[in-house]
C-alpha positions as a Markdown table, in Angstrom:
| # | Residue | x | y | z |
|---|---|---|---|---|
| 1 | Met | 66.4 | -86.7 | 76.5 |
| 2 | Ala | 64.1 | -89.0 | 74.4 |
| 3 | Gln | 60.9 | -87.6 | 73.0 |
| 4 | Gln | 57.8 | -88.9 | 74.8 |
| 5 | Asp | 54.8 | -90.1 | 72.8 |
| 6 | Ser | 51.8 | -87.9 | 73.6 |
| 7 | Leu | 48.3 | -87.5 | 72.2 |
| 8 | Phe | 49.4 | -84.5 | 70.1 |
| 9 | Thr | 52.5 | -85.9 | 68.5 |
| 10 | His | 52.8 | -84.7 | 64.8 |
| 11 | Asn | 51.1 | -87.2 | 62.6 |
| 12 | Met | 50.9 | -85.3 | 59.3 |
| 13 | Gly | 53.7 | -85.0 | 56.7 |
| 14 | Phe | 54.5 | -81.9 | 54.6 |
| 15 | Tyr | 52.2 | -82.7 | 51.7 |
| 16 | Asp | 49.2 | -83.4 | 54.1 |
| 17 | Ile | 49.8 | -80.0 | 55.7 |
| 18 | Ile | 49.9 | -78.3 | 52.2 |
| 19 | Val | 46.6 | -80.0 | 51.3 |
| 20 | Arg | 45.0 | -78.8 | 54.6 |
| 21 | Tyr | 46.2 | -75.2 | 53.9 |
| 22 | Thr | 44.7 | -75.4 | 50.3 |
| 23 | Ile | 41.4 | -76.6 | 51.7 |
| 24 | Met | 41.4 | -73.9 | 54.3 |
| 25 | Met | 42.0 | -71.2 | 51.6 |
| 26 | Leu | 39.3 | -72.6 | 49.4 |
| 27 | Leu | 36.8 | -72.6 | 52.2 |
| 28 | Gly | 37.7 | -69.1 | 53.2 |
| 29 | Ile | 37.6 | -67.7 | 49.6 |
| 30 | Ile | 34.5 | -69.5 | 48.5 |
| 31 | Gly | 32.7 | -68.6 | 51.8 |
| 32 | Gly | 33.8 | -64.9 | 51.4 |
| 33 | Leu | 32.7 | -64.6 | 47.8 |
| 34 | Thr | 29.3 | -66.3 | 48.4 |
| 35 | Gly | 28.7 | -64.7 | 51.8 |
| 36 | Gln | 28.4 | -68.1 | 53.5 |
| 37 | Leu | 29.7 | -67.5 | 57.0 |
| 38 | Trp | 29.5 | -71.2 | 57.9 |
| 39 | Leu | 32.1 | -72.0 | 55.2 |
| 40 | Met | 34.5 | -69.4 | 56.6 |
| 41 | Ala | 33.9 | -70.7 | 60.1 |
| 42 | Leu | 34.7 | -74.2 | 58.9 |
| 43 | Ala | 38.1 | -73.0 | 57.7 |
| 44 | Ile | 39.2 | -72.3 | 61.3 |
| 45 | Pro | 39.5 | -76.0 | 62.5 |
| 46 | Val | 41.1 | -76.9 | 59.2 |
| 47 | Phe | 43.7 | -74.1 | 59.8 |
| 48 | Leu | 44.3 | -75.4 | 63.3 |
| 49 | Ile | 44.9 | -78.9 | 62.1 |
| 50 | Ala | 47.3 | -77.7 | 59.5 |
| 51 | Ile | 49.3 | -75.4 | 61.8 |
| 52 | Leu | 49.6 | -78.0 | 64.5 |
| 53 | Gly | 50.5 | -80.8 | 62.1 |
| 54 | Trp | 48.2 | -83.1 | 64.0 |
| 55 | Cys | 45.0 | -84.6 | 62.6 |
| 56 | Pro | 42.5 | -86.1 | 65.0 |
| 57 | Met | 41.2 | -88.5 | 62.4 |
| 58 | Tyr | 44.7 | -89.7 | 61.7 |
| 59 | Ala | 45.2 | -90.2 | 65.5 |
| 60 | Val | 42.1 | -92.3 | 65.8 |
| 61 | Leu | 42.9 | -94.4 | 62.8 |
| 62 | Gly | 46.6 | -94.8 | 63.7 |
| 63 | Ile | 47.9 | -93.1 | 60.5 |
| 64 | Asn | 51.2 | -91.3 | 60.6 |
| 65 | Thr | 52.5 | -89.7 | 57.4 |
| 66 | Cys | 55.1 | -87.7 | 59.2 |
| 67 | Ala | 58.7 | -88.6 | 58.1 |
| 68 | Pro | 60.9 | -89.9 | 60.9 |
| 69 | Ala | 63.2 | -86.9 | 60.7 |
| 70 | Glu | 60.2 | -84.5 | 61.2 |
| 71 | His | 59.3 | -86.0 | 64.6 |
């Protein structure tokens, strides 16, 4: 069965996901150390983008860094 294109098709490659995880960790650590709850809350959507492998900004701009074998 062929894979159907959908709105939430993976559009991030491995290195993009690693960058998102790094940003998430930095936001969480800096927010925790400084007591800035809004920074820690900002880490949640970054985490969701990384775990799903789908970036809404990439989808809007038509960017896909996902390797063909990863689809």
